[in-house]
N, C-alpha and C positions, 0 to 999 in steps of 0.2 A: 520486476518485483511488483506484486499486487499493491496498489495504493488505495487511497480513500474511495474513489468511484467503484473500483472492482470489489472491494471488501463490502461496501454499502450494498452493491448488487447481490453479492453472495448472501449477505444477511437477509435481504428481501426474498431471495430464492428459498432460503431455509425457512423463513416465516410461512411461505406459501406451501412448501412441500413437507417439512419436518415437524413444525409446531403442531401439537395435538396428538402426536404419535409417541409411543413409549420406546425407549431403548431396550432392546433384548440382549444385546451383547456388544462389547467393545474388544476388538483385537488390537493388541499393541505389537506391531511388527518390528519397530525400531525402539528399543528400550530408552535410548538417549533422547527421544522426542519428549518424554515426560519430564517436566521440571519440578514436579511436586510429588509427594508420596502420600498425603492425607488431605482430602479423601482419595480413595483408590478408584480405578475404573470400575471395579466390581460394584461399588456403591451406587453407580448409575444404572445398573441393570434393573429393568422394570420401572424405572422412573419416567415420568411424562415430560416431554420437552414443552416448555411454556413460553419461550420467547427466543428471539435471535436479534442481535444488534451488533454494533461495533464501537470500539473506542480507538479513535485514530485509525491505525492500520491493523488493530487487533480485532479478530472475529470472536463474538461472545454468544455461546449457546447456553440458555438458562434451562437447566434440567432439574426441575423440582427444588429450586433453591441452591443447587450446586452449579457453578458456572464452568463450562468447558471453554476455556479461552485459548485461542490459537493465534500465533503470529506466523504468517506464511513465509517470512523472510524473503530472500531473493528468488529462490527457485521452487517455492512451495505452491501447492494448488489444492483445491477441493473438487473432487469428481463425484457427482451424484449419479446413482444408478437406480433404476426402477426395480431391479432384482439383483441382489448381491449373491455371490457364490457362498454356499454353505460352509465350505472349508475355509479356515483362516489363512491369511497370507503367510508365506514362509518367512520367518525372521531373517533379516540380513540379505534378502534377495529382492531385487527390483526396487522401484521407487516408493512403494507403499510404506508409510510410517505408522498409520493408525486407521482402523476401519470401524465405523459405527453402524451397527445393524438396527433397523427399526421393525416395529411389529407388523408392518405390511410387506415385509421381505425387501423393502427398498433400503437405502442408506447411502453413506458416502465414505470415500477414502480421502485421507489427507496424504498427499504425496510430495516428494521432493526429488528433483532431478539433480544430477551432478554428484561430485564426490565431497564437496564442502557442505556439511549438514548443519543447517541453522534453524530449520523448522522447530518451533517450540510449542508445546501444549501444556497448559496449566489447569488443574482441577482445584477450584477455590470456592469458598463460600461468599466471598466479596471480590469483585474484579479488581479492586484497589490493592488486593494482596499480591497482584502481579506487579513486580517492580517497574516494568516498562509502562504499564497503565498508570500507576501512581505518579509517574514523572511527566505525564503528558501535559502539554500546554493546551490552550483553548483550541477547539476544533476549527478547521479551516472553513467549514460551512457555517459556523456560529460566531466566530470572533467579530467584534465590532471594529469599525475603522479606527476608533480612538485607541483601543487596546492593541490592535495590530501595529499602529504607528509607534506606540510606546515600546512595544517589544522589539520591533525591528531597530529602532533608533538606539536601543540600549546595547547593541552588539557592534563591535568594531570589525567583525569578520566580513568576508565576501558574501554578497547577498545570496548566491547559490547555496552556500553552506548554511546560512541562517534559515532559509526557507525549508530546508530538509532536516533541520534540527527539531526533533519531535517535542523537545521541552519548550520550544518557542511557539510553534504552531503544529498541531497534530494532524497528520494525514497526508502531507505532501511528501512525495518521494522524488527520485532522480528524474523520472520521465516528465511528470507534470510540472516540476520546477523549471525544466527547460521550456515547456510550453508557456508557463506563466510569464517568464522573463521575456520570451519572444513577443507575446501580446503586449507586455508593458514597455517594450522597446528599451530594455536595460541590459547592459553587459552582465554576464554571470559573475564577473569579478569586481563589479562595483562594490564599494565599501558601504555596508548597511547604514552605519551611523552618519554618513555624509550625504545620504539621499535628501533632496529638497522636498518641500511640501507637494509639489506637482508630481514628482517621481513617485513618492509614497502613495499618492492618490491613484496614480496609474497602476501601481503594483497591487494595491488592494482590490481595485476593480478587476484586474486580470485574474487575481486569485479566485475571486468569487465567480467570475464568468467561466473560467476554464474548468474549475471543479464542478460547478453546477451543471454545465453542459455535458461534461463527461458522465456525471451521475445519471442525467436524463437519458443519455444514449445507452447506458449500461443496465439500468433497471428494466427488468423484463427479459433480459438475456439469460439463457441457461448457462451453467458453469462451463459447458463445452465451447461456447461461442464468445465468451467474454474477452479472451485475449485477442481474438481477431478484431472485435469491435474496438478495443483500445487502440490497436495499431492503425486502424482505418481513420481514426480521428486525429492523429498526431500531425503537427505542422513541421516541427524540426527534429524532435527527439527520434533517434534511430533512423534518420533520413540523410546521413552524411553523403554529400555529392549530388543530391537531388535538388531541384530548384525550390527556393522559398516560395510558398503559395501567395505571399504578399507582394514581393518585389522581383522575384525571379532569380536573384543571386543564388549561388550554390551554398547549400548548408555545409558548415564546417564543423570540425570536431576537435576537442581537446581530450587526450587520453591520460588516465592516471593508472596506478598500479592495478586497481580492481574495479574500475568503472570508467565511464567517459561521459562527456556532455556534448550537446550539439547546439548550435546557434547560427544566426544569420548575420554576417558582418554588416550588410547594408542597413538592416533594421535595428541592430543592437549595438554595434561598436563603431559607428561612423565610417564604415567601409574597411576598417583595419582588422586583419586577422589576429586572433589571439595566439601567442606562442604556444606550440604544442609540446612543451617540455615542463615537467612538473616543477623543477627548481628555477625556471626562468623568471625574469622580471616581467610580469604579465601586464597587459594593457588594462587600465581601469575604466 
């Protein structure tokens, strides 16, 4: 799933390549991708792209005062091409959900792999009209330590879930929450409201360092190389069975119905493995 660093890099890439160009055409290949009906894609034809930014994990393209806001969900991505095919993509075939043509014949596709389609595109006059944007908590790169502490301590859930709750902190997803918890030396199942001052300070420092380092690695990468760059910088996430780069212990995994998490027992749980059963009594 694209998270804060990748979406930040995609916004920077669009600022470099797309801002200043006009949209000549938008092809909608998957009608379900559009979550709004007014303004219509046709209203963007001929309009100049004036900015590109993000809100948490939402990508925001400002097109003459109308915002094309995209949430790439788990399997979505943006593919930029210097020259797009003239023929529109065939509806219902292939991964392309939406194509944006620019006035220099370049443009980009929003795609989604797999059968579960969650990629969402909104055309709005104010980004806060998008429900997910309106509910976002403070950004992970901007939240102060005091506000972070207050927000984390107000939740009784497991810290892994609190970190990935976009209404608490915006931008952190499954992969980087594993990385943050590893750097902070905390169990993913530690109860947020029970963390002491020293643990909260470690967690905040890890949040800022992991996200900032990932953004620094990602900025300047093209959309085609961002995924590989993300994988190359991960310490524990998606590295089950490989040695922890800090202590050498094997990285372990806890699997759930639709996702998994990875952690190092030596660094994070006092050497004890977490039970890999969803309904088990888990180590705190």
